[in-house]
Phi, psi and omega in degrees: 000140178226131171250138184246107169275129170252124189209146169291322188246129170206151183302135010266010180262082182236135185243337188196187186295330176302318176301324184291310176312310181297322180304300185289323182290320184293318180291323179285321176297330177301335175288346185242344180193174173289131184232122169250132177251131176237121193242164184262035184221207188253016180289134172211105180193166177225135185228084183068242186264006176252125179241125181246116175242111179260160175224131168254117187293154180289101185298330182295345180285351184234017184288340183272338186270160184303145187295332184285357179260356189287324181297311169300327182288324180292324180295317174297321176302304181301331176298308185295324182291318176305314184292333177284347183268010186070141186234104184244093185202157177266350179215140170251127183238106189253136180240122179070150187310330184305329194261346191297321176303319173300326179282321174306313173291329174299320180288310185293313188267331187245003182057033184267134179297140191248124176246130172240131174262128180272109182256343170193168183234132189293324173298344177263002178237053185302338182294342178300341177289335175303320189272326193254346186063223173297335175303342177297327176290323174293313175298328183287318179290314169312309180298313182297313178308310194287318182292316175301323181272347193293146175281344172201136179248139175243112178271126181291350181199159176304319178299326180289321178299321178295326179289323178297313180286334177281323186270337182240066186306339185285342184283132181284113176322326184296335181269002182259112173253148174271113170230118183286163166289172182221185186213141167279096182292343176280334174272309179271107178208162191293145175226145171265014175286113188252011180297325184298332178297315180295326188294322187256007181070038179261134184282141182270350184268001187227145175278152177226151172267136184249136169239138170228116179172177181278155176277085175221159183297331185300321185280359172058025177306321175308323180289326173287333182284314178298321176296334187305324182292351178245014174280148177309141189296335180287337187286137180263159178235122187246102183260096179267096194239133184268203186300156172263151177291333182215152174305326183292315176299318179298314180298321184297307182291320168305318180300313185292326179291314175303324180287326188294319185303333178281345178250352176199152185270172178069033176258117179250114172260127172246098190277055177189163172272118187278166184296161180304316181294322175287326171297331180289319178285330182286315175299322186296319183277344182294146174279323187216143169250129181242127178240093188267029183302141173260001166212129192197093173307325179227292185091061180298341186294322178290315170321306181307314176292314175299325176294330178270013170087016184253142170283142189249133164253113187220160177290143183271080181220145170067222173282342174312317187291352179256351183255297189276127178258111188301128185078001182234312176250002186156203172231147177252141182231125182286112179289347181052074190282153173283146178276000177244152185308140003268022178066030173284161168313139178297324172233099184285330180288327180288321175303315178303311186295327183280329171298308178301324184294313181289324181300314183296323174309319180279323181301318182277351177232079179303326184298310174303312181301315179298316183291325178286318176308308177301315179300323179293315174302311176297330179291315175303313185295322187279331191247345198226043178274146177288334178305302187300321178289317171307308180297323171295325182293315184296322182289330173290316178304316183301325177294320178295316173306312187281332179286327177294337185285335183278000000 
């Protein structure tokens, strides 16, 4: 059996949870079958049964078009290029809308069964229009077409499956399976290394609240910054923030951080996605991890924190509710989202205040925080191993291959 992954993200070019998912699942599946990864970057190597073939599109092809359209046009171009390079696989498995056009062509031109993993859904991310302009219509169209054509759809949570069936009623519920994201529990585990704190200027004698994520509306960083004014004075706030969707978003959040630093001490801004080793150390030493997302199909970032023995305070949205157990591994806070665009909390200040309240509970009670952190680690070990996820995925592939023979 051979599967071909198509993905925009693959090491060392990883920007979010989807990239982490593809990295670990491809390596675990390679223990069970041949895996070829076709990525939108410059990687070319083979490691046993795992082959990685990257492509870098010719940027000069898009130099005359508006900047916001380059991303969707590159995705379509890459899909055509991958199809032109022959596709010899039993299954085409695509991750995120960037890769879906390649999967559509694999099914139409080569007769390969198509599997799509839903890491997010474009209709639930309307703020992406700020980044893509009219390209958002293209990403939405490609996603809808791929999902409706797919032989199987993998949802990373029950919440995501519900969203798929609600937004795309033409899809047969029988072809949508739930296979959770996972975590490498041997790699992500608590460490007592405090050198990383000195590296980033974090005090070792005071607790800190940690945020890790991109600067996007989806990740809800704005509400954590609002909550910061209500955190205990001794609590530090460590913000490990990666790329922003737009220059405007970056400027807005950086301005808020600068203002926050003027009214309280202990605000540490790390304007980059740190190495995995540093991230594990930051998780391990944090008193609380906060995930204030307003949209999160799964929230692999919470698994990472829990695996490192850190309690989580997170929004009660999407797949997060299937990962974090309220009152056991941390606390869930309902953002009470609006039903109309842009689907922000109806009362952002109230949401921020309730985030701060739950964070303060754990800051003030280290014994409770430790207990919840330990419970989180046990939950991760029991329910979210990549070995189990790979076996579930292989079983799905086998059923599709058999059905394709008939």
